[in-house]
C-alpha positions in Angstrom: 37.6 143.9 150.0 34.1 144.9 150.8 31.2 142.5 151.1 33.0 139.9 153.3 30.7 137.8 155.3 30.7 137.0 159.0 34.0 135.8 160.4 36.2 137.7 158.0 39.6 138.3 159.5 40.1 142.1 159.4 38.5 145.5 159.2 36.6 146.5 156.2 37.4 149.5 154.0 35.1 151.7 156.1 37.0 150.9 159.3 39.9 153.3 159.5 40.1 153.5 163.2 42.3 150.4 163.6 40.4 149.6 166.9 41.1 146.2 168.5 38.5 143.7 169.7 36.9 143.7 173.1 39.3 143.5 176.0 42.3 144.8 174.1 42.8 148.6 174.4 44.1 150.4 171.4 44.7 153.9 170.2 41.7 156.0 169.9 40.8 157.7 166.6 40.4 161.4 166.2 36.7 160.8 166.2 37.0 159.6 169.7 38.3 162.9 170.9 41.9 162.0 170.8 43.8 164.9 172.2 40.8 166.4 174.2 40.6 166.7 178.1 40.0 163.5 179.9 36.4 162.8 180.7 35.0 165.4 178.2 32.7 164.0 175.6 31.8 165.4 172.4 28.3 165.8 171.1 27.0 162.6 169.7 29.1 160.3 172.0 27.1 157.4 173.3 27.7 155.3 176.4 29.4 152.0 176.0 27.3 149.1 175.1 27.7 145.4 175.2 29.5 143.9 172.1 27.2 143.3 169.2 26.8 139.9 167.7 27.0 140.4 164.0 25.1 137.1 163.4 22.1 138.4 165.3 21.0 141.6 163.6 17.9 141.9 165.9 19.7 141.4 169.2 20.6 143.9 171.7 23.8 144.8 169.8 22.0 145.7 166.6 22.3 149.3 165.6 19.2 151.3 165.1 19.2 154.6 163.4 19.3 157.5 165.9 16.1 159.0 167.0 16.3 162.4 165.7 13.0 163.5 167.4 14.4 163.3 170.9 17.6 165.1 170.3 21.0 163.8 171.3 21.4 161.3 173.9 23.2 162.7 176.9 26.5 161.2 177.6 27.5 159.7 180.9 30.8 160.6 182.4 33.5 158.1 181.6 34.2 155.4 184.1 37.8 156.2 185.1 38.2 152.7 186.5 37.8 151.1 183.1 39.3 153.7 180.9 37.7 155.6 178.2 34.5 154.4 176.8 34.8 153.2 173.3 32.7 154.9 170.7 30.5 153.0 168.5 30.9 153.8 164.9 28.5 156.2 163.4 25.3 154.8 162.2 25.5 154.3 158.5 22.4 152.4 157.7 23.5 152.0 154.1 27.2 151.2 154.7 28.8 147.9 155.3 28.2 146.0 158.5 31.2 146.4 160.8 33.2 143.3 161.4 34.8 141.9 164.4 38.5 142.6 164.7 40.8 140.0 162.9 41.8 138.2 166.1 38.6 138.5 168.1 37.1 135.3 169.3 33.3 134.8 169.4 32.1 134.1 172.9 30.1 131.0 173.5 26.4 131.5 172.9 27.0 134.3 170.6 25.6 136.9 173.1 28.8 138.9 173.4 29.5 138.0 177.0 33.0 137.1 178.1 33.4 133.3 178.8 33.8 132.3 182.4 37.3 131.8 183.7 38.4 128.3 184.5 38.6 129.0 188.3 35.2 130.5 188.4 36.3 133.9 189.3 35.0 136.9 187.5 36.6 140.2 187.0 35.1 143.2 188.7 32.7 145.2 186.8 34.5 147.8 184.8 37.9 146.4 185.8 40.6 146.4 183.2 43.9 144.7 182.7 47.0 146.6 184.0 48.6 148.5 181.2 51.3 146.6 179.3 50.4 143.2 180.6 48.3 140.4 179.1 46.4 137.8 181.0 48.4 134.8 181.9 48.4 132.0 179.3 47.2 134.2 176.5 49.2 135.1 173.4 48.3 137.0 170.4 44.7 136.5 169.3 44.4 133.7 166.8 43.1 134.2 163.3 40.0 132.2 162.5 40.6 129.1 160.5 40.5 129.4 156.7 38.3 126.4 156.3 35.5 128.3 157.7 34.9 130.1 154.4 35.4 129.2 150.7 36.4 132.0 148.5 35.6 131.8 144.8 37.5 134.1 142.5 36.2 136.2 139.7 35.4 133.8 136.7 36.8 136.4 134.3 40.0 136.6 136.2 40.3 132.8 136.2 39.8 132.7 132.4 42.3 135.4 131.9 44.9 133.6 134.0 44.3 130.4 132.1 44.6 132.1 128.7 47.8 133.7 129.9 49.3 130.4 131.0 48.4 128.8 127.7 49.9 131.7 125.8 53.1 131.4 127.8 53.3 127.6 127.1 52.6 128.1 123.4 55.2 130.8 123.2 57.8 128.5 124.7 56.8 125.8 122.2 57.0 128.3 119.4 60.4 129.6 120.6 61.8 126.0 120.8 60.5 125.3 117.3 62.2 128.4 116.0 65.4 127.3 117.7 65.2 123.8 116.2 64.0 124.6 112.8 65.9 127.8 112.4 69.0 128.5 114.4 70.0 124.8 115.0 68.5 123.2 111.9 71.9 122.6 110.4 73.2 120.8 113.4 70.3 118.4 113.7 70.2 117.9 110.0 73.8 116.9 110.0 73.3 114.6 113.1 70.4 112.9 111.3 72.4 112.4 108.2 75.3 111.0 110.2 73.0 108.3 111.6 71.4 107.2 108.4 74.0 108.2 105.7 77.1 106.1 105.3 80.0 106.7 102.9 81.3 103.5 101.4 84.8 103.6 99.8 85.0 102.4 96.2 88.5 101.1 95.8 90.3 101.9 92.5 91.7 99.0 90.5 95.4 99.0 91.1 97.5 99.1 87.9 99.2 96.1 86.5 102.9 95.6 86.2 104.2 94.0 83.0 107.6 92.7 82.0 109.3 93.9 78.9 107.7 91.0 76.9 104.2 91.9 78.1 104.1 89.1 80.7 102.1 90.0 83.8 104.3 90.3 86.8 101.7 91.8 89.2 98.0 92.1 88.8 95.0 93.0 90.9 92.2 90.4 90.9 88.9 90.1 92.6 89.2 87.3 95.1 86.9 86.0 97.8 87.0 85.0 101.4 84.7 82.0 101.8 83.2 81.8 105.3 80.4 80.0 107.1 77.7 80.6 109.7 77.3 77.0 111.0 74.0 77.9 112.7 72.4 78.2 109.3 73.4 74.8 108.2 70.5 72.4 108.7 70.9 69.7 111.3 72.5 66.6 109.9 73.7 68.3 106.8 77.1 69.4 108.2 79.1 66.5 106.6 77.5 67.0 103.2 78.1 70.7 103.2 81.7 70.2 104.2 82.3 67.7 101.5 80.9 69.8 98.7 82.7 73.0 99.9 86.0 71.2 100.2 85.8 69.8 96.7 85.5 73.3 95.2 88.1 74.9 97.4 90.6 72.1 97.0 90.7 71.3 100.7 90.1 68.1 102.5 86.6 67.3 103.8 88.0 66.6 107.3 89.6 70.1 107.4 86.4 71.9 106.4 84.3 69.8 108.7 86.6 70.5 111.6 86.2 74.3 111.0 82.5 74.0 110.8 82.3 72.0 114.1 84.7 74.3 115.9 84.1 77.8 114.5 86.0 80.8 115.7 82.7 82.2 116.9 79.2 80.9 117.1 78.2 82.6 113.8 81.4 83.0 111.8 84.4 80.9 110.7 86.7 81.5 107.7 87.1 78.5 105.4 89.4 79.9 102.8 91.0 83.2 101.7 92.0 84.6 98.3 89.6 82.3 96.4 89.5 83.1 92.7 86.3 84.2 91.1 86.0 81.0 89.1 85.9 78.9 92.2 83.5 81.3 93.9 81.2 81.1 90.9 81.2 77.3 91.2 80.5 77.4 94.9 77.6 79.8 94.3 75.9 77.4 91.9 75.8 74.8 94.7 73.7 77.1 96.8 74.8 75.6 100.1 73.1 76.8 103.2 75.4 78.6 105.6 78.2 79.0 103.1 79.0 82.6 102.0 81.7 84.5 100.1 82.9 88.1 100.5 84.7 89.7 97.6 87.8 91.9 97.8 90.7 92.9 95.7 94.0 91.1 96.0 97.4 91.5 94.4 98.6 88.4 92.6 102.1 87.7 91.2 101.9 85.1 88.5 105.7 85.1 87.9 106.3 83.9 91.5 109.6 84.6 93.2 111.7 85.3 90.1 110.7 89.0 90.0 109.3 89.3 93.6 112.3 91.3 95.0 112.2 93.8 92.1 108.4 94.2 91.9 107.9 94.2 95.6 104.9 93.6 97.8 101.7 95.3 98.8 99.3 95.4 101.7 95.6 96.2 102.1 94.4 99.1 104.1 91.3 99.2 106.2 89.3 100.9 103.4 90.1 98.0 101.1 92.7 99.9 99.1 96.0 98.2 98.2 99.2 100.1 98.8 102.8 99.4 98.0 105.0 98.0 100.7 108.3 97.4 99.0 110.1 97.4 95.7 108.5 99.0 92.6 105.1 98.6 94.2 106.2 101.1 96.9 108.2 103.4 94.6 105.4 103.8 92.1 102.5 103.5 94.5 100.9 106.8 93.6 100.9 106.0 89.9 99.6 102.5 90.4 96.9 103.3 93.0 94.7 105.7 91.2 92.0 107.7 93.0 89.6 106.2 95.5 85.9 106.7 94.8 83.0 106.8 97.3 79.3 106.0 97.4 77.0 107.7 99.9 74.0 105.5 100.8 71.2 105.4 103.4 71.4 102.5 105.7 69.0 101.0 108.2 69.8 100.4 111.8 71.0 96.9 110.9 73.4 98.3 108.3 71.4 97.3 105.2 71.1 99.7 102.3 67.7 101.2 102.1 66.2 100.5 98.6 65.2 103.5 96.5 66.7 105.9 99.1 69.0 107.5 96.5 72.7 107.6 96.5 75.6 109.9 95.7 78.4 108.3 94.0 81.9 109.4 93.0 83.5 107.0 90.6 86.9 105.6 91.4 89.7 106.3 88.9 91.8 103.2 88.3 95.5 103.4 88.5 98.0 103.4 85.6 99.9 100.3 84.7 103.7 100.0 84.3 105.8 98.2 81.7 109.2 97.3 83.0 112.5 96.8 81.2 112.9 93.5 83.1 112.8 90.4 80.9 111.0 87.8 83.0 112.7 84.9 81.3 116.2 86.3 81.7 115.3 87.2 85.3 114.4 83.6 86.1 117.6 82.3 84.4 119.7 84.7 86.4 118.0 83.6 89.6 118.6 80.0 88.9 122.3 80.6 88.1 122.7 82.4 91.4 120.9 79.6 93.3 123.2 77.0 92.0 126.4 78.8 92.9 125.2 79.8 96.4 124.3 76.2 97.1 127.7 75.0 95.6 129.9 77.4 97.5 127.7 77.8 100.5 127.9 81.6 100.0 125.9 84.2 101.8 124.1 85.5 98.7 124.4 86.2 95.0 123.2 89.1 92.9 123.1 89.6 89.1 122.4 92.8 87.2 122.0 92.7 83.4 121.9 96.2 81.7 121.8 97.8 78.3 124.7 100.3 78.1 123.1 102.6 75.6 119.7 103.0 77.2 120.4 102.3 80.9 117.6 99.7 80.8 118.0 96.9 83.4 117.0 93.6 81.8 117.4 91.5 84.9 118.1 92.2 88.6 118.0 88.8 90.2 119.3 87.4 93.5 119.5 84.4 95.7 118.2 83.7 98.3 115.0 85.4 97.3 113.1 87.3 100.0 109.7 87.4 98.4 109.8 91.2 98.1 111.2 92.0 101.4 114.7 93.1 100.2 116.5 93.8 97.0 120.1 92.8 97.3 121.2 94.6 94.1 120.4 98.0 95.4 120.3 97.6 99.2 123.5 95.6 99.9 127.0 97.1 99.8 130.1 95.2 99.0 133.8 96.0 98.2 134.3 95.9 94.4 138.0 94.8 94.6 139.9 94.6 91.3 136.8 95.4 89.2 137.4 99.1 90.2 140.9 99.1 88.7 139.5 100.4 85.3 138.6 103.7 87.1 142.3 104.2 88.2 143.5 103.3 84.7 141.1 105.8 83.2 142.5 108.6 85.3 146.1 107.7 84.5 145.4 107.5 80.8 143.6 110.8 80.6 145.2 112.9 83.4 148.4 111.1 84.3 150.0 111.2 80.8 150.2 107.4 80.7 149.5 104.9 77.9 148.6 101.2 78.0 152.2 100.4 77.1 153.8 102.0 80.2 155.5 99.3 82.1 156.0 98.7 85.8 158.1 96.1 87.7 156.1 93.9 90.0 158.0 92.9 93.2 156.7 90.4 95.7 155.4 93.3 97.9 155.6 97.0 97.9 155.5 99.4 100.9 153.1 102.3 100.2 151.3 104.7 102.6 152.7 102.9 105.6 151.7 99.4 104.7 152.8 96.4 102.6 150.8 95.7 99.5 150.7 92.1 98.0 149.2 90.4 95.0 147.1 87.3 95.2 149.4 85.5 92.7 152.9 86.4 91.9 155.9 85.2 89.9 159.4 86.4 90.1 160.5 88.9 87.5 157.0 90.2 86.6 157.0 93.4 84.6 153.6 94.4 83.4 152.3 97.2 81.2 149.3 99.1 82.4 147.2 96.7 80.2 149.0 93.8 81.8 148.4 95.2 85.3 144.6 95.3 84.5 144.4 91.9 82.8 146.5 90.2 85.5 144.8 92.2 88.3 148.0 93.3 90.0 147.5 95.4 93.2 151.2 96.2 93.3 151.2 97.5 89.8 148.1 99.7 90.2 149.5 101.2 93.4 152.3 102.5 91.2 150.1 103.7 88.4 147.9 105.8 90.7 150.8 107.9 91.7 150.7 109.5 88.2 147.6 111.6 89.2 146.8 113.8 92.2 144.5 112.5 94.9 141.9 115.0 93.9 141.9 113.7 90.3 141.6 110.1 91.6 138.7 111.1 93.8 136.9 112.9 91.0 137.1 109.9 88.7 135.6 107.7 91.4 132.8 110.1 91.8 132.2 110.6 88.1 131.8 106.9 87.5 129.0 106.9 90.0 130.6 105.6 93.2 129.1 107.1 96.3 126.1 108.5 94.3 122.5 107.2 94.0 122.1 104.9 91.1 118.8 106.7 90.2 116.4 103.8 90.5 115.0 105.3 93.7 114.0 102.0 95.1 113.2 101.7 98.8 116.3 101.3 101.1 118.6 101.9 98.2 122.2 102.5 99.2 124.5 104.9 97.4 127.7 103.3 98.6 130.4 104.6 100.7 133.4 106.5 99.4 135.6 108.3 102.0 135.7 112.1 101.7 139.1 113.3 100.3 139.8 115.3 103.4 139.5 112.1 105.5 141.9 110.0 103.5 144.6 108.2 105.4 148.1 107.9 104.2 147.4 104.6 102.4 143.9 105.5 101.2 144.8 106.4 97.6 146.7 103.1 97.2 144.0 100.8 98.5 141.3 102.7 96.5 143.4 102.3 93.4 142.6 98.5 93.4 139.1 98.7 94.8 139.6 98.3 98.6 138.2 100.8 101.1 135.1 101.7 99.1 131.6 100.1 99.2 129.2 99.9 96.3 126.0 98.1 95.2 125.6 95.8 92.2 123.8 98.4 90.1 126.6 100.9 90.5 129.2 98.5 89.3 127.1 97.4 86.4 126.8 101.1 85.5 130.6 101.5 85.6 131.1 98.9 82.9 128.1 100.1 81.0 129.9 103.5 80.7 132.9 101.8 79.2 130.8 99.7 76.9 128.9 102.8 75.8 132.0 104.7 74.6 132.5 106.6 77.9 129.0 107.9 78.3 127.2 107.0 81.5 123.4 106.5 81.1 121.1 106.7 84.1 119.9 103.1 84.9 116.2 102.6 84.7 113.5 99.9 85.3 110.6 101.6 83.5 110.0 101.2 79.8 106.6 103.0 79.8 103.2 103.3 81.3 99.6 102.5 80.3 96.8 104.8 81.2 93.6 103.5 82.8 92.1 103.4 79.4 95.0 101.4 78.0 96.9 104.0 76.2 100.7 103.3 76.2 103.3 106.0 76.7 106.9 105.2 76.5 109.3 106.5 79.2 111.5 109.4 78.5 115.1 108.6 77.6 117.4 108.3 80.6 119.7 111.2 81.3 123.4 110.7 80.3 126.8 112.3 80.7 130.2 111.7 79.4 132.6 110.4 82.0 135.7 109.5 79.9 136.7 110.0 76.3 135.6 107.6 73.7 139.2 106.7 72.9 139.8 105.9 76.5 136.7 103.7 76.6 137.9 101.9 73.4 141.4 101.3 74.9 139.9 99.9 78.1 137.6 97.6 76.1 140.5 96.2 74.1 142.3 95.5 77.4 139.3 93.9 79.0 139.0 91.5 76.0 142.3 90.0 77.1 140.9 88.9 80.5 138.9 85.8 79.3 142.1 84.4 77.7 144.1 85.0 80.8 141.5 83.2 82.9 141.2 80.4 80.4 145.0 79.9 80.8 144.2 79.1 84.4 141.4 76.8 83.5 138.8 79.4 84.3 137.3 80.0 80.8 134.0 81.5 82.0 134.5 84.6 79.8 134.9 82.7 76.6 131.5 82.3 74.7 131.7 80.9 71.2 130.9 83.5 68.5 131.2 86.5 70.8 134.1 88.7 71.9 133.7 89.3 75.6 135.4 92.1 77.6 135.4 91.3 81.3 137.1 91.8 84.6 137.2 89.7 87.8 137.6 90.9 91.3 138.3 89.3 94.7 137.8 91.7 97.7 138.7 91.2 101.3 135.9 92.3 103.7 135.0 92.4 107.4 132.6 89.7 108.7 128.9 90.5 108.0 127.9 88.6 111.1 128.5 90.6 114.3 128.2 87.3 116.3 131.3 86.0 114.4 133.6 88.9 113.8 137.0 88.6 112.2 140.0 88.2 114.5 142.0 91.3 115.3 145.1 90.1 113.4 143.0 89.6 110.3 140.1 92.2 110.3 139.2 91.4 106.6 138.6 87.7 106.9 135.7 87.1 104.4 135.7 87.6 100.6 133.5 89.0 97.9 133.8 87.5 94.4 132.9 89.5 91.3 132.8 89.0 87.5 131.7 91.8 85.3 131.7 91.9 81.5 130.0 92.8 78.2 129.9 91.6 74.6 131.6 93.8 72.1 129.1 93.6 69.3 128.7 97.0 67.7 125.5 98.8 68.6 124.0 95.9 70.6 125.7 95.2 73.9 124.7 93.9 77.3 126.5 94.1 80.5 126.3 91.3 83.1 127.6 92.1 86.7 127.8 89.2 89.1 128.7 89.3 92.8 128.8 86.4 95.2 129.3 87.3 98.9 131.1 85.3 101.5 131.7 82.0 99.8 133.1 79.2 101.9 136.9 79.7 102.0 137.4 75.9 102.1 136.3 75.9 98.5 137.1 78.4 95.8 136.5 82.1 96.6 138.2 84.0 93.8 136.1 86.0 91.4 136.8 84.0 88.3 136.2 80.7 90.2 133.0 81.6 92.1 131.3 84.4 90.1 132.6 83.2 86.7 130.2 80.3 86.3 127.2 82.6 87.0 128.5 85.2 84.5 128.9 82.6 81.8 125.3 81.2 82.3 123.6 84.6 82.5 125.6 86.2 79.6 124.8 83.2 77.3 121.1 83.6 78.2 121.2 87.4 77.7 122.8 87.1 74.2 120.1 84.6 73.2 117.1 86.5 74.7 118.2 89.8 73.2 118.7 88.0 69.9 122.3 89.3 69.5 123.7 87.4 66.6 127.1 85.6 67.0 130.0 86.5 64.7 132.4 84.1 63.1 136.1 84.5 63.2 136.2 86.9 66.1 139.8 87.5 67.4 140.6 89.7 70.3 142.8 92.7 69.4 146.4 92.4 70.3 147.4 94.4 73.4 150.8 94.1 75.0 150.6 92.9 78.6 154.2 92.0 79.5 157.0 94.5 79.2 159.8 91.9 79.7 
């Protein structure tokens, strides 16, 4: 730049020679005659002069305009000892004042003389430093300190820079705003809504389960959990609050006081759960400090344990919804549950709903209700009958199934011991049917074996079939039974001979057609379909043992269905527990009729019914008259099966692998058009007492059948006499 003041560190624009300061030789410019002969001067050259002090414009170093009147000043020959004489720049009176070289140091005093050397010696006049060497202790000339001068920039430039910086900052702000409000607005809007908007599940009201008479078997009710924050109870009021709370909840004052004095946490302790709304209302009217109630839905079973194993159980999910856990509650969970609703609300940081913030709500759709075919009264009576027999015989369990043959409706499905909804013995447990399965073999022989009920067979003490000896539970010398007598007297030896009239395939088909080894159609959780060996897997003695009900496993509903088929004229109707449904608005829709198929001819079913009517009289002759009910003709069959031990810890001995027993009694009334089937099974009674079907299961059958006839309002008939059927051939 031009116009720099004294002490500036470098040549000005007008200085193009690049000359160094005093004492430092440098290249000569072309104006200095660079390239001419040594010692020759050009016109206008002047002798060397002492360095000029720029700060003293009037001193000896000041430049005066040349005296044009005297002509050029003659030049002196150059002093060879000191090198070429430096030229002074031309006199430009109007140009910038030449500056000292950048690294030149101003001599003391400002007179342009060299400062004295430390040792007092002075260089000879005109002497110069040897080429290529610098004086000892001297480096490159130093630049003058910057603090000597203060430079102020152009104000316009400063303003421009400031405006530019501000513009850049504002541009950054604007870009960030565009990014936030434009490109990323959706993300931040969603994040903000996530923090303040909460979605609350609105549980749907679970449908009610009714019995066939309209009695409520399962219902959803609003219940409350009563809890306390002891810190909010005024000092000295703890005993009073405890006493008032206990009186409403039906608890002792000591129990409530103990909870208040020893809470589970400093601010929370549960005093009671599943408190009904009526009690909660009473508690609310007391307005007790520190006592609170939180509402929730709960499943209630007014009928207690009687229908628990059929209806099943529920549990509550984290969102407050009730879901089925077992039994009908699980099987029809989607129907009963309905559709969950939701409510979107704004909440404060503390979780409180913000008033007037606006909400979005999706209403819950309540579940449908179910009406069962189960008669609660009959169910309870069947449970009681089972309980009495299990306790008397110390049996493992007892199950009862009561069924309408023409509709497939199950009127009762009871058991003992009860499991409060954890298991349903009638569909989950398997047992060996024993002699109750002999009607299936007889059906095949009558329809496919060319036999009639009058065909007779001699009954020896034992018979060897399929590689093993077959015996009867009771035997008398000289027995000769017809097929009807073989059924009525339950002869294994006789049935082993009857089954030989049909091929194995036919026998297998009849077992399958009656529903053995097939699902019973109720579709309840953990339902078993039984176990029937595949025909290709049959051993040599398989067809003989199967003929009298050994070697196959069934459940109680399957065996009830077998006798319902006979009672219904040979038509098997799919068992069912559902009579109909109620919509959320209360509209009732009856269930579709159960599917059905013909299994045996109506004539065959009629013949078997007449034979089964002989059984109660045969049992009565042995003082087991459990099938004789005054005013009713009962067709029945007993069964006693040998089975392996159900307890792995106490297995049967090797010499007797079937050491426990299953006792069965199945029958139906013969009233035209209005029949019920009762199937009873008692598993593993104590062998020290009675264990035969008529002795153990008979009493349960009599009690339940009597109750079923009454509950179904089936009228007795006077003068009933069982049809005559020939049982003995001798």
